[in-house]
N, C-alpha and C positions, 0 to 999 in steps of 0.2 A: 876608638869608639867601642863601647860594650853595650850589650843588650840583655834585658831580663824581663821576666814577668813582673808587673808593677806591684801586685799585692800578694800576700801569703795567706789570704783568708781561705776558708774551707772550700768555697766554690772554685777558687783558682787552683787549689791543690788538686781538686778533682779534675779540672780541665787539663792540668798538666799530665794526667794519665793518658790523654788523647793527643796533646800537641806539645812540641818542644820548640824553643827558639835557640839558635846557635849564638853563644855569647859574643862571638867576634864578627860573624857575617850578618847576623840578624835574619837568617833564613828560618822560616817557620816550617817545621816538619811534623808529621804524625808521630805520636808516641807509641808506647807498647801495647795499649789497649785498643781493641777493634772498635770501630765506629759503627753504630747502628742508627740508621736514619729514623727508624720508628721510635727510638728513645731520645735522640737529639738531632733535630734538623738544623739548628743554628747554634753556634758558639760565639759568645761575646767575651773577648779577652783584652785586657789592657797591658801594654808593653812600655817599658822605659828604655830610652837610649841616653847614654851618658858619655860626654866627651872626657876621655881619660886625662887630657892635659888641662883643660879649663874647669873640669867638673860641672860644666853646664849640662842640664838634663832637659829632656822633652818626653812627653807621653803621647800615646795614641790608642784609640779604641779600634780593634780589629774584629770585624764580623766575618765569621767563617761559615759559609753555607754548605751544607752537606747535600750532595746529589744522591737521590734515591736510586738503588738498583733493585732488580726483581729477584730478591733473595728469600721471599716467603711464599709458601704454598697456601692455597685457599683452605679455610677451616670451616667445616660444617657446624651448624648449631646443635647437632646431636650426634652421638656416636653411631646410632643406627635409627632407621625410621620404620614405622609400621603404618600401613594404609588399609582401608577397607572399601570394598565396592560391592554393591548389591547385585546378585546375579540377575541376568536379563536387562541390566541397564544398557542403554544404547551406546554405540561407539562414540568416542570423544567425551565420555563422562570424566569429570575431574575426580581424581583419587586423593591426592595430597600435594603439598608444595614443599620442596626442599630449599634450603638457603645456605649459602656459604659466603664467608667474608674473607677478603684478602687485605692485609694492612699496608701493602705496597701502594704507591701512588701511580697516577697515570694509567697507561694500559696494563701495567703490572698489577693494578688493583681491580681491574674489570674482569668479572667472572662470567663464564658461559658454562652451560650444562649439556651433558650427553649421557646416553645409556651405553655402557660398554661392559660386556659384549652386547650387540644388538638384540633387542627383544621384539618379536613379532606381535606382542600383545599390548605393549605400552609405548608411549612417546613422552618426551620431556621437552618443554619449551626451553630453548637454549638461553633465553634471556631471563625469564621469570622463575624457572625451576618447577613449573606446574606439570605434574605427571597426569596423563590422561590415557584412557583405554583406546584401543584400536578396533575392538570387536566386542560382541556380546558373549558373556560367559554363562555356562551352565554348570552349576556347582556339582551336579550329579554325574557329570562327565569326568572320566579319569584324568588326573593331572590338572584339573581346573579348580581345585579347592583352595590352593594358595600358590603364590609365585614369589620367587626370590630373584631380584635384579640388583645390578650395581650401577649407580650413577656416579659420574665423574664431573668434578668441578675443575675447570682449567682457566688460568688467567691468560691475558693477551699480551704478556711481555715478550721481549725479543727472544728470550729463552724460556718458554712457558713452563710453569710449574702446575702440577695437578694433584688432586687427592680424590680418592673414591670413598663411597659409603654404601653399605648394604641396606636394602629396602625390602621388607616383607609385605606383600599385598595379599590380604585374605579376602576371598570371595564369600560374601554373606548369603546365607540361604534365604530364598524368597518365598518359600512355601508354595511352589508351583506344581507340586504333585499331590494327588489325593491318595488315601490309603486303599490298598487293594486286598481283596480276599483271594487267597490261594489255598485250596480250590474255592469255587463259588457255589458248589452243590454239596449238600450234607444230608446224610440219612442217619437218624437216631431212633433207638427203640427205648421206651420208658415204660416201666411196669405201672399198672393201674394204681397200685397201693403205695407208690413212691410218696414219701412225706413232703408236705409243703415246706419250702425253704431249701430243698435239696438242689445242689448244683448238678446239672446233668451234662453241661458242656461249657468249655471256655474258648471263645473265639479269639483268634489273633489275625493281624493283617501285616502287610509289608508297606512301608512308606519310604520312598527314596530321599525324602527331605532329611533335615538334620535338626537335632536338639528339640526345642519346644514345638517345632513345626511337625513333629511326628507324634505328638500327644493325641491319642485317638479316643473318641467316645462312640458308643454303640447304642442303637435303638431299634425296636421292632416297628416296621412300617406297615405290615399287613399280615393277616392270617391268625391273629391271636384271639380266637373266639373265647368268650367268657373270661378273658384275662387269665388264661390258664398258666401263662408263663410271664416271667419278668426278666428283663435283660439289664444287668448293671452297666453303668457307663464304662466299666473296665472290661466288658465283654463276657461276663459270666451269665449263662442262661439258667435261671432258677425257676423251679416249680412254684407258682404263686397261688394256685387254687387246686382243690382236690380234683383229680382226674377220674373220669367215668368212662369205661370202655363202651358201655351200652349207649352212651350219649354221643361221644366223639371218639372214633377209633384212630383218627389221623389228623394231624395239624400240618399246615403248609405255611411256614413263616417266611417273611422277607425281612432281612436284617440289613441295616445301613450302618456304615462306619463313616465318621466325619472327623476331620482334624480342626474344625472350627472355621475353616475357609473353603475347603473342598470336601465333597462327599466321595465315597467309593464309586468308581465308574460303573461297576456292576454290583447289585446287592447279593448277599448270600441267600441262596434258596435252601431252606431247611425243611426237610420232611421228618416229622416226629410221629412214629407209630406207637400207639398205646397197646401194651400187651397185658394179657390176663396173668394173674398169679396162678401157680400150679393148681391150687385147690379149686379155683373157679374154672380153670380150663378143664379139669377132670370132671367137674359137675356138669359143664355144658356138653362134654363128650358123652356122658351117660344119659342125661335127660334132654338131649337135643331132640326136637320134633322130627318125625319121619314123614 
């Protein structure tokens, strides 16, 4: 009795790379090419048996089922992830969801998630991959602007495979701080003959927030008699009307800074003293009444 593969078509030639049949014993063995369940889970091959004396033949179809082994690691849908969370968001706020896929079957294809090493700031749902916060963040606090964590996807096979992915989580500014004048008290001296349009001072503030939340505008809230001064939104204090020492010798302005959401907790208190020019001062010294 002799045995052989029935057909020499292309598919059979390919299958012969995986399986052989012994011509004398009929024992089917694996060939030289490694079998991958994820590529071929079933092989269908026809074999021929021939009686060497009578030349009678018989054929059969053999189905070879490949058993899956846990030989693949989970694969994430991205090489790395980036998430954002607004500062002051309550604990348990969802940041993002990660997802990994394992082509193995059974428990070897079931993936669970963990954060490794442990993070006190975030948790990940072991089944869904949803990452959540564990606490409230203040972006203005040192080391709370951004976080870098590593999440691990692990399959549940007998010999588990795992893969990690890096995740950057950025804390987004909430504009929870108002601009602050430092200092809050100012004293200026301006000559009586200063030209209209002259910038006499430029105010600045400090704001612990970030980006557009630090954009500040300024305005005079009190003390600007006769509209003697004008304050640009950028903080420049400009002479807006001719000053007259005999009419007003001193101005007490209150200036507010705002970032559009919050005002400065304390206004700037500005005392502006109008001084005479030397010629007028000399005139008053000579002709002042006794």
